[in-house]
ZAGU-498099 format. One record per residue (C-alpha): residue number from 1; chain; x, y negated, z negated. Coordinates in nm, 4 decimals. Each point is the difference from the previous one (the first is absolute). Example, Ala and Ser with C-alpha at 12.3 -4.5 7.8 and 13.67 -1.06 7.14 Angstrom:
<nodes>
 num chaine        x        y        z
   1      A   1.2300   0.4500  -0.7800
   2      A   0.1370  -0.3440   0.0660
</nodes>
This chain:
<nodes>
 num chaine        x        y        z
   1      A  -2.2703  -3.2681  -3.1905
   2      A  -0.3164  -0.1517   0.1461
   3      A  -0.3015  -0.1731  -0.1397
   4      A  -0.3176  -0.1855   0.0905
   5      A  -0.0551  -0.3280  -0.1786
   6      A  -0.3419  -0.1689  -0.0018
   7      A  -0.0085  -0.3701   0.0840
   8      A   0.0501  -0.2282  -0.2991
   9      A  -0.1843  -0.3242  -0.0554
  10      A   0.2143  -0.3052   0.0598
  11      A  -0.0332  -0.1175  -0.3581
  12      A   0.2623  -0.2546  -0.1046
  13      A   0.2161   0.1369  -0.2794
  14      A   0.1131  -0.2171  -0.2874
  15      A   0.3111   0.0737  -0.2058
  16      A  -0.0434   0.1796  -0.3335
  17      A  -0.1043  -0.2392  -0.2758
  18      A   0.2636  -0.1215  -0.2413
  19      A  -0.1874   0.1629  -0.2875
  20      A   0.1241   0.3345   0.1305
  21      A   0.3583  -0.0898  -0.0733
  22      A   0.0741   0.1434  -0.3419
  23      A   0.3400   0.0225  -0.1595
  24      A   0.1343   0.3289  -0.1269
  25      A   0.0535   0.0104  -0.3754
  26      A   0.3288   0.1552  -0.1099
  27      A   0.0217   0.1872   0.3305
  28      A  -0.3392   0.1730  -0.0322
  29      A  -0.2362  -0.0365   0.2952
  30      A  -0.3499  -0.1024  -0.1121
  31      A  -0.3022   0.1837   0.1372
  32      A  -0.0046  -0.1854   0.3307
  33      A  -0.2433   0.1044   0.2704
  34      A   0.0371  -0.0065   0.3761
  35      A  -0.2338  -0.2719   0.1260
  36      A  -0.2324   0.0039   0.2994
  37      A   0.2319  -0.2504   0.1635
  38      A   0.2801   0.2591  -0.0175
  39      A  -0.2228   0.2763   0.1376
  40      A  -0.0940  -0.2264   0.2921
  41      A   0.3666  -0.0862   0.0531
  42      A   0.0828   0.3719   0.0204
  43      A  -0.2823   0.0498   0.2527
  44      A   0.1284  -0.2844   0.2158
  45      A   0.3525   0.1465  -0.0094
  46      A  -0.1433   0.3341   0.1134
  47      A  -0.1573  -0.1754   0.2980
  48      A   0.3230  -0.1852   0.0756
  49      A   0.2192   0.3097  -0.0190
  50      A  -0.2354   0.1857   0.2358
  51      A   0.1099  -0.2324   0.2784
  52      A   0.3365   0.1775   0.0102
  53      A  -0.0697   0.3021   0.2197
  54      A  -0.3653  -0.0762   0.0719
  55      A  -0.1399   0.2052   0.2893
  56      A  -0.2121  -0.2309   0.2179
  57      A  -0.1716   0.2906   0.1774
  58      A  -0.1238   0.1496  -0.3296
  59      A  -0.2191  -0.2145  -0.2245
  60      A   0.1628  -0.0218  -0.3405
  61      A   0.2810   0.2356   0.0987
  62      A   0.3655  -0.0426  -0.0906
  63      A   0.3134   0.1917   0.0921
  64      A   0.3201  -0.1169  -0.1690
  65      A   0.2604   0.2711   0.0341
  66      A   0.3178  -0.0093  -0.2055
  67      A   0.2949  -0.1975   0.1361
  68      A  -0.1869  -0.1503   0.2962
  69      A  -0.0304  -0.3694   0.0834
  70      A  -0.3363  -0.0111  -0.1805
  71      A   0.1598   0.1511  -0.3090
  72      A   0.2817  -0.2550   0.0195
  73      A  -0.2551  -0.2833   0.0219
  74      A  -0.1862   0.1287  -0.3037
  75      A   0.3242   0.0401  -0.1928
  76      A   0.0974  -0.3604   0.0772
  77      A  -0.3409  -0.1223  -0.1174
  78      A   0.0225   0.2108  -0.3173
  79      A   0.3490  -0.1357  -0.0719
  80      A  -0.1132  -0.3611   0.0446
  81      A  -0.2996   0.0551  -0.2291
  82      A   0.2169   0.1611  -0.2683
  83      A   0.2636  -0.2735   0.0142
  84      A  -0.2694  -0.2660  -0.0340
  85      A  -0.1058   0.1668  -0.3275
  86      A   0.3483  -0.0204  -0.1478
  87      A   0.0979   0.3601   0.0738
  88      A   0.3388   0.1327   0.0960
  89      A  -0.0269   0.2196   0.3108
  90      A   0.2404   0.2909   0.0260
  91      A   0.0223   0.2246   0.3060
  92      A   0.1892   0.3273  -0.0196
  93      A   0.1732   0.2059   0.2691
  94      A  -0.3126   0.1979   0.0859
  95      A  -0.2134  -0.3145   0.0323
  96      A  -0.1840   0.0164  -0.3329
  97      A  -0.0999  -0.3503  -0.1141
  98      A  -0.0055  -0.0885  -0.3704
  99      A  -0.1658  -0.3336  -0.0803
 100      A   0.1056  -0.0584  -0.3610
 101      A  -0.1546  -0.2532  -0.2370
 102      A   0.2625  -0.0627  -0.2702
 103      A  -0.1015   0.0869  -0.3540
 104      A   0.1330  -0.1222  -0.3330
 105      A   0.2209   0.3070  -0.0516
 106      A   0.2069   0.0317   0.3189
 107      A   0.1829   0.3070  -0.1350
 108      A  -0.3136   0.2137   0.0394
 109      A  -0.0783   0.1852   0.3240
 110      A  -0.3080  -0.1512   0.1680
 111      A  -0.3539   0.1290  -0.0271
 112      A  -0.0763   0.0944   0.3602
 113      A  -0.3151   0.0328   0.2045
 114      A  -0.0817   0.1267   0.3478
 115      A  -0.3402  -0.0736   0.1472
 116      A  -0.0604   0.1912   0.3232
 117      A  -0.1524  -0.0924   0.3316
 118      A  -0.2180  -0.3002   0.0533
 119      A  -0.0726  -0.0436  -0.3703
 120      A   0.3692   0.0377   0.0021
 121      A   0.2809  -0.1947  -0.1394
 122      A  -0.2420  -0.2902  -0.0205
 123      A  -0.1524   0.0935  -0.3345
 124      A   0.3524   0.0009  -0.1389
 125      A   0.0581  -0.3508   0.1245
 126      A  -0.3283  -0.1050  -0.1585
 127      A   0.1127   0.1416  -0.3360
 128      A   0.3050  -0.2264   0.0191
 129      A  -0.2143  -0.2947   0.1084
 130      A  -0.2205   0.0581  -0.3045
 131      A   0.2991   0.0027  -0.2346
 132      A   0.1113  -0.3300   0.1469
 133      A  -0.3513  -0.1469  -0.0267
 134      A  -0.0183   0.0973  -0.3664
 135      A   0.3541  -0.1249  -0.0692
 136      A   0.0756   0.3486  -0.1279
 137      A   0.3651   0.1055   0.0015
 138      A   0.0181   0.3800  -0.0278
 139      A   0.2510   0.1774  -0.2214
 140      A   0.1344   0.2241   0.2776
 141      A   0.0522  -0.0903   0.3634
 142      A  -0.3038   0.0787   0.2144
 143      A   0.0748   0.1485   0.3426
 144      A  -0.2419   0.0298   0.2920
 145      A   0.1457   0.2689   0.2255
 146      A  -0.0568   0.0426   0.3711
 147      A   0.1306   0.3536   0.0540
 148      A   0.1079   0.0807   0.3569
 149      A  -0.1849   0.2490   0.2256
 150      A  -0.2512   0.1356  -0.2505
 151      A  -0.2317   0.1423   0.2659
 152      A   0.2626   0.1813   0.2057
 153      A  -0.1799  -0.0721   0.3277
 154      A   0.2998  -0.1476   0.1818
 155      A   0.2657   0.2214  -0.1603
 156      A  -0.0283   0.3353  -0.1741
 157      A   0.0052   0.0241  -0.2914
 158      A  -0.2251  -0.2365  -0.1903
 159      A   0.0745  -0.1905  -0.3212
 160      A   0.3501  -0.0503   0.1362
 161      A   0.0968  -0.3033  -0.2057
 162      A  -0.1116   0.1437  -0.3336
 163      A   0.1492   0.3410   0.0863
 164      A   0.3439  -0.1548   0.0535
 165      A  -0.0348  -0.2180  -0.3120
 166      A  -0.0879   0.3064  -0.2120
 167      A   0.2881   0.2037   0.1549
 168      A  -0.2506   0.2504   0.1431
 169      A   0.1652  -0.0487   0.3411
 170      A   0.3280  -0.1650   0.0951
 171      A   0.0341  -0.3424   0.1563
 172      A   0.1938   0.1547   0.2883
 173      A  -0.2791   0.2457   0.0855
 174      A  -0.2595  -0.2778  -0.0122
 175      A   0.1964  -0.2294   0.2311
 176      A   0.0498   0.2860   0.2466
 177      A  -0.3716   0.0846   0.0302
 178      A  -0.1157  -0.0262   0.3615
 179      A  -0.2958  -0.2194   0.0853
 180      A  -0.3059   0.1963   0.1127
 181      A   0.0743  -0.0794   0.3671
 182      A   0.3673   0.1065  -0.0423
 183      A   0.1121  -0.3329   0.1511
 184      A   0.1648  -0.1286  -0.3172
 185      A   0.0727   0.0796  -0.3642
 186      A  -0.1181  -0.1338  -0.3326
 187      A   0.3390  -0.1634  -0.0599
 188      A   0.0146  -0.1652   0.3418
 189      A  -0.3513  -0.1418  -0.0358
 190      A   0.0694  -0.1176  -0.3557
 191      A   0.3014  -0.1950   0.1229
 192      A  -0.1952  -0.1328   0.2981
 193      A  -0.2585  -0.1717  -0.2217
 194      A   0.2680  -0.1262  -0.2401
 195      A  -0.1083   0.1836  -0.3148
 196      A   0.3023   0.2190  -0.0704
 197      A   0.0708  -0.1795  -0.3249
 198      A   0.3123   0.0015  -0.2168
 199      A  -0.1437   0.1624  -0.3129
 200      A   0.0564   0.3691  -0.0830
 201      A  -0.3257   0.1981   0.0297
 202      A   0.0238   0.1912  -0.3253
 203      A  -0.1966   0.0274  -0.3225
 204      A   0.3344  -0.0073  -0.1806
 205      A   0.1254  -0.3209   0.1620
 206      A  -0.3451  -0.1639   0.0115
 207      A  -0.2059   0.1585  -0.2812
 208      A  -0.3631  -0.0502  -0.1051
 209      A  -0.1537   0.0084  -0.3464
 210      A  -0.3341   0.1181   0.1410
 211      A  -0.1879   0.0246   0.3300
 212      A  -0.3727  -0.0666   0.0467
 213      A  -0.1730   0.0434   0.3362
 214      A  -0.3406  -0.1331   0.1041
 215      A  -0.1566   0.1868   0.2910
 216      A  -0.3259   0.0688   0.1737
 217      A  -0.1230   0.3497  -0.0809
 218      A  -0.0146   0.1310   0.3589
 219      A  -0.2750   0.2319  -0.1200
 220      A  -0.3632  -0.0083  -0.1165
 221      A   0.0120   0.0951  -0.3681
 222      A  -0.0211  -0.3533  -0.1395
 223      A  -0.2719  -0.1042   0.2436
 224      A  -0.2018   0.3184  -0.0552
 225      A   0.0157  -0.0321  -0.3789
 226      A  -0.0507  -0.3804   0.0002
 227      A   0.3337  -0.0601  -0.1752
 228      A   0.1979  -0.3211   0.0403
 229      A   0.3472   0.1163  -0.1038
 230      A   0.1809   0.3314   0.0284
 231      A   0.2932   0.0892  -0.2245
 232      A   0.2341   0.2213   0.2011
 233      A   0.1825   0.2519  -0.2155
 234      A   0.1935   0.1673   0.2798
 235      A   0.0634   0.0533   0.3706
 236      A  -0.0089   0.3333   0.1750
 237      A   0.3156   0.1273   0.1621
 238      A   0.0422  -0.0357   0.3757
 239      A   0.2169   0.2026   0.2363
 240      A   0.0303  -0.0686   0.3724
 241      A   0.1397   0.2543   0.2447
 242      A   0.0958   0.0028   0.3658
 243      A  -0.0552   0.3350   0.1719
 244      A   0.1394   0.1003   0.3381
 245      A  -0.1385   0.3064   0.1765
 246      A   0.2054   0.1561   0.2788
 247      A  -0.1544   0.2401   0.2509
 248      A   0.0468   0.0695   0.3680
 249      A  -0.1325  -0.2402   0.2618
 250      A  -0.1837   0.1914   0.2751
 251      A  -0.2561  -0.0217   0.2804
 252      A  -0.3604   0.0184  -0.1188
 253      A  -0.1119   0.2052   0.2987
 254      A   0.2795   0.2530   0.0410
 255      A   0.0890   0.0806  -0.3633
 256      A  -0.2280   0.2620  -0.1540
 257      A  -0.1290  -0.0557  -0.3523
 258      A   0.2015   0.2821  -0.1538
 259      A   0.3278  -0.1399   0.1340
 260      A  -0.0393  -0.3541  -0.1246
 261      A   0.1904  -0.1836  -0.2717
 262      A  -0.2382  -0.2946  -0.0193
 263      A   0.1262  -0.2716  -0.2362
 264      A  -0.3452  -0.1633  -0.0128
 265      A  -0.1652   0.3249  -0.1144
 266      A   0.2657   0.0558  -0.2672
 267      A  -0.0309  -0.3601  -0.1203
 268      A  -0.3799   0.0303  -0.0070
 269      A   0.0222   0.3103  -0.2188
 270      A   0.2135  -0.1965  -0.2453
 271      A  -0.2409  -0.2952   0.0018
 272      A  -0.2910   0.2296  -0.0853
 273      A   0.2087   0.1721  -0.2688
 274      A   0.0894  -0.3358  -0.1595
 275      A  -0.3697  -0.0857  -0.0170
 276      A  -0.0727   0.3388  -0.1583
 277      A   0.2837  -0.0369  -0.2524
 278      A  -0.1120  -0.3505  -0.0950
 279      A  -0.3540   0.1126  -0.0753
 280      A   0.1217   0.3047  -0.1924
 281      A   0.2423  -0.1959  -0.2197
 282      A  -0.2202  -0.3125  -0.0292
 283      A   0.2561  -0.2359   0.1464
 284      A   0.0018  -0.2489   0.2872
 285      A   0.1514   0.1387   0.3192
 286      A   0.0053  -0.1941   0.3259
 287      A   0.1508   0.0442   0.3452
 288      A  -0.0232  -0.3581   0.1148
 289      A   0.2166   0.0003   0.3097
 290      A   0.0720   0.2563   0.2719
 291      A   0.2191  -0.0469   0.3069
 292      A   0.0139   0.2230   0.3095
 293      A   0.2784  -0.1346   0.2235
 294      A  -0.0469   0.0313   0.3770
 295      A  -0.3473   0.1450  -0.0503
 296      A  -0.2005   0.1134   0.3012
 297      A  -0.3344   0.1733   0.0397
 298      A   0.1588   0.2860   0.1952
 299      A   0.3062   0.0576  -0.2213
 300      A   0.0505   0.2195  -0.3069
 301      A   0.1826  -0.2383  -0.2333
 302      A   0.3410   0.0976  -0.1266
 303      A   0.0356  -0.2668  -0.2673
 304      A  -0.2257  -0.1719  -0.2543
 305      A   0.0840  -0.2399  -0.2800
 306      A  -0.2413  -0.0843  -0.2840
 307      A  -0.0053  -0.1572  -0.3441
 308      A  -0.1327   0.1342  -0.3308
 309      A  -0.1112  -0.2125  -0.2961
 310      A  -0.0483   0.1915  -0.3281
 311      A  -0.1265  -0.1621  -0.3227
 312      A  -0.0691   0.1334  -0.3487
 313      A   0.0350  -0.1195  -0.3571
 314      A   0.2330   0.2869  -0.0935
 315      A   0.3402   0.0418   0.1643
 316      A  -0.0033   0.3747  -0.0675
 317      A  -0.3140   0.0396   0.2134
 318      A   0.1619  -0.1880   0.2866
 319      A   0.3057   0.2259  -0.0229
 320      A  -0.2251   0.3079   0.0030
 321      A  -0.1818  -0.1164   0.3137
 322      A   0.3281  -0.0893   0.1696
 323      A   0.1244   0.3558  -0.0589
 324      A  -0.3255   0.1392   0.1419
 325      A   0.0425  -0.2075   0.3176
 326      A   0.3520   0.1350   0.0523
 327      A  -0.1281   0.3542  -0.0517
 328      A  -0.2766  -0.0494   0.2567
 329      A   0.2540  -0.1293   0.2535
 330      A   0.2088   0.3140  -0.0572
 331      A  -0.3096   0.2147   0.0648
 332      A  -0.0701  -0.1821   0.3269
 333      A   0.3611   0.0537   0.1086
 334      A  -0.0389   0.3702  -0.0699
 335      A  -0.3144   0.0118   0.2110
 336      A   0.1805  -0.1620   0.2945
 337      A   0.3821  -0.0070  -0.0063
 338      A   0.0026  -0.2696   0.2693
 339      A  -0.1674  -0.2468  -0.2384
 340      A   0.2156  -0.1912  -0.2451
 341      A  -0.0735  -0.2656  -0.2649
 342      A   0.2139  -0.2685  -0.1537
 343      A  -0.1515  -0.1920  -0.2936
 344      A   0.1738  -0.2737  -0.1976
 345      A  -0.1182  -0.2304  -0.2756
 346      A   0.0206  -0.3640   0.1069
 347      A  -0.1424  -0.1706  -0.3079
 348      A  -0.0746   0.0846  -0.3604
 349      A  -0.1721  -0.2251  -0.2519
 350      A  -0.0067   0.2035  -0.3231
 351      A  -0.3145   0.0190  -0.2115
 352      A  -0.0007  -0.2670  -0.2698
 353      A  -0.1567  -0.0145  -0.3461
 354      A   0.0114  -0.3563  -0.1237
 355      A   0.1304  -0.1386  -0.3273
 356      A  -0.2548   0.0220  -0.2824
 357      A   0.1012  -0.3323  -0.1565
 358      A  -0.0314  -0.1869   0.3300
 359      A  -0.3386   0.1659   0.0577
 360      A  -0.1099  -0.1085  -0.3478
 361      A   0.0780  -0.3610   0.0931
 362      A  -0.2102   0.0275   0.3172
 363      A  -0.2847   0.1730  -0.1826
 364      A  -0.0221  -0.2577  -0.2781
 365      A   0.0122  -0.2871   0.2494
 366      A  -0.2698   0.1540   0.2194
 367      A  -0.2295   0.0744  -0.2958
 368      A   0.0393  -0.3574  -0.1207
 369      A  -0.0840  -0.1511   0.3398
 370      A  -0.2776   0.2221   0.1409
 371      A  -0.1053   0.2207  -0.2907
 372      A   0.0329   0.3739  -0.0505
 373      A  -0.2962   0.0964   0.2206
 374      A   0.1537  -0.1678   0.3065
 375      A   0.3342   0.1830  -0.0315
 376      A   0.0844   0.3424   0.1419
 377      A   0.2909   0.1530  -0.1889
 378      A   0.2528   0.2681   0.0964
 379      A  -0.0335  -0.0328   0.3775
 380      A   0.2339   0.1825   0.2359
 381      A   0.1258  -0.1804   0.3073
 382      A  -0.0169   0.2223   0.3071
 383      A   0.1971  -0.2438   0.2166
 384      A   0.3709  -0.0702  -0.0311
 385      A   0.1255  -0.3161  -0.1696
 386      A   0.3304  -0.1646  -0.0872
 387      A  -0.0913   0.0484  -0.3663
 388      A   0.0677   0.3736   0.0369
 389      A   0.3593  -0.0747   0.1013
 390      A   0.0496  -0.2700  -0.2648
 391      A  -0.1252   0.2512  -0.2577
 392      A   0.2843   0.2348   0.1051
 393      A   0.2521  -0.2546  -0.1291
 394      A  -0.1447   0.0270  -0.3520
 395      A  -0.1754  -0.3384   0.0140
 396      A  -0.3271  -0.0216  -0.1998
 397      A  -0.2541  -0.0129   0.2823
 398      A  -0.3775  -0.0260   0.0392
 399      A  -0.2519  -0.0831   0.2715
 400      A  -0.3315  -0.1865   0.0155
 401      A  -0.2675   0.0858   0.2561
 402      A  -0.2781  -0.2239   0.1291
 403      A  -0.2836   0.1409   0.2161
 404      A   0.0185   0.0571   0.3756
 405      A  -0.3264  -0.0327   0.1904
 406      A  -0.0873   0.3419   0.1370
 407      A   0.3492   0.1229  -0.0838
 408      A   0.1204  -0.1321   0.3362
 409      A   0.3721  -0.0677   0.0230
 410      A   0.2588  -0.0571   0.2737
 411      A  -0.2810  -0.1098   0.2327
 412      A  -0.1691  -0.3311   0.0897
 413      A  -0.2966   0.0925  -0.2210
 414      A   0.2170  -0.0043  -0.3141
 415      A  -0.1534  -0.2463  -0.2471
 416      A   0.0166  -0.1026  -0.3647
 417      A  -0.2072  -0.3021  -0.0986
 418      A   0.1238  -0.3318  -0.1318
 419      A  -0.1536   0.0760  -0.3410
 420      A   0.1622   0.3448  -0.0142
 421      A   0.3398  -0.1440   0.0917
 422      A  -0.0515  -0.2605  -0.2719
 423      A  -0.0733   0.2613  -0.2659
 424      A   0.3130   0.1899   0.0987
 425      A   0.2006  -0.3206  -0.0249
 426      A  -0.1378  -0.0696  -0.3483
 427      A   0.0894   0.3485  -0.1241
 428      A   0.3474  -0.0237   0.1519
 429      A   0.0641  -0.3405  -0.1561
 430      A  -0.1141   0.1203  -0.3428
 431      A   0.2081   0.3175   0.0268
 432      A   0.3203  -0.1789   0.0981
 433      A  -0.0423  -0.2450  -0.2868
 434      A  -0.0750   0.2804  -0.2466
 435      A   0.3124   0.1904   0.0976
 436      A   0.2070  -0.3186  -0.0151
 437      A  -0.1267  -0.0712  -0.3529
 438      A   0.0825   0.3563  -0.0983
 439      A   0.3565  -0.0432   0.1297
 440      A   0.0401  -0.3195  -0.2014
 441      A  -0.1351   0.1651  -0.3140
 442      A   0.2315   0.2944   0.0457
 443      A   0.3036  -0.2190   0.0517
 444      A  -0.0802  -0.2191  -0.3010
 445      A   0.0039   0.3085  -0.2238
 446      A   0.3395   0.1226   0.1186
</nodes>
């Protein structure tokens, strides 16, 4: 994840005034608001965290791939920050980090939160800082979770930590994943940075009462409609494929057109067909990577490898398009028996429809903080998130969006303002407290 941060004035910050410190009455959290001091503290943490993986040749850029030295440095900083706030830090066998603020009822599973990218885990830490500043002891434990390898850039597939935790994939398959350069594996790199923890990565062994995720939109809907908060009701399903096309390598000058089994031509026909299918079925279809080993300008290529990324809100539509791709490959084989295809699915993040009660908590908090006119309800996330995998484990889950300038994401121009981050923090803090109060009320009536 990358971002551009404008310079901040070197204004001395004073600690929050003592008048902010209010005691909870009979376990109920009063209507406490995130202060401007806390928003500024979050902004300064964003700047600090951007140092880990900063790209000096790109202004504002950052590249912090999973399980690298930069990732290890960030993890150490995150751990130190969490410990200084009175959290317990648990690391499981896939490298997921759970920073847990103890609540009054230790028998309850924690309320969890994952905050992606540069806005990141930091808003979660600020929620815990706010609870400490207000002397508020929550009913349930509060966990800030740093899931491992959400992006999937260094190892395929993405959302690895949450996928193992939700039992969507096995720990063994995750640890065996090769790094993108095929020089190491996920498990080897995890051990190398010292974050192969002792805890079992499982929603059964390490459960959550709820999961709330704050994220930049990575789109333009909020900005275009002048909304401050988006309430995300679901995430579209994602399927990644690796396709290998086998033909016959030949000389470009001595092999006539009718005798060729050109792997590049066959692959190109599939790429065009995927684009056609995607437009027809109103889904997102992308061929993002294509490899032609030992390519030469005077050689008919005998092998091509490429990736496919399919996304849609309905799993049945994705299955339909997958079947159509296989059928088209069979047709191309029939046209030229020397052409062969091999396609395999390498990642699947199922479509998610979030919990209505958790969404109600987000909605009420957002309406209270910014007003109805500034809230966009029932948004669909087109990008993949750990929340989709957590949802698979039956955990009440919801997401909060804040605007992205120009919809730019995964590029140095990615930007969400200090004020927008602050509003997201306020909604997250109110939502976590609302759900915690609901848990306490429920338990008191048992």
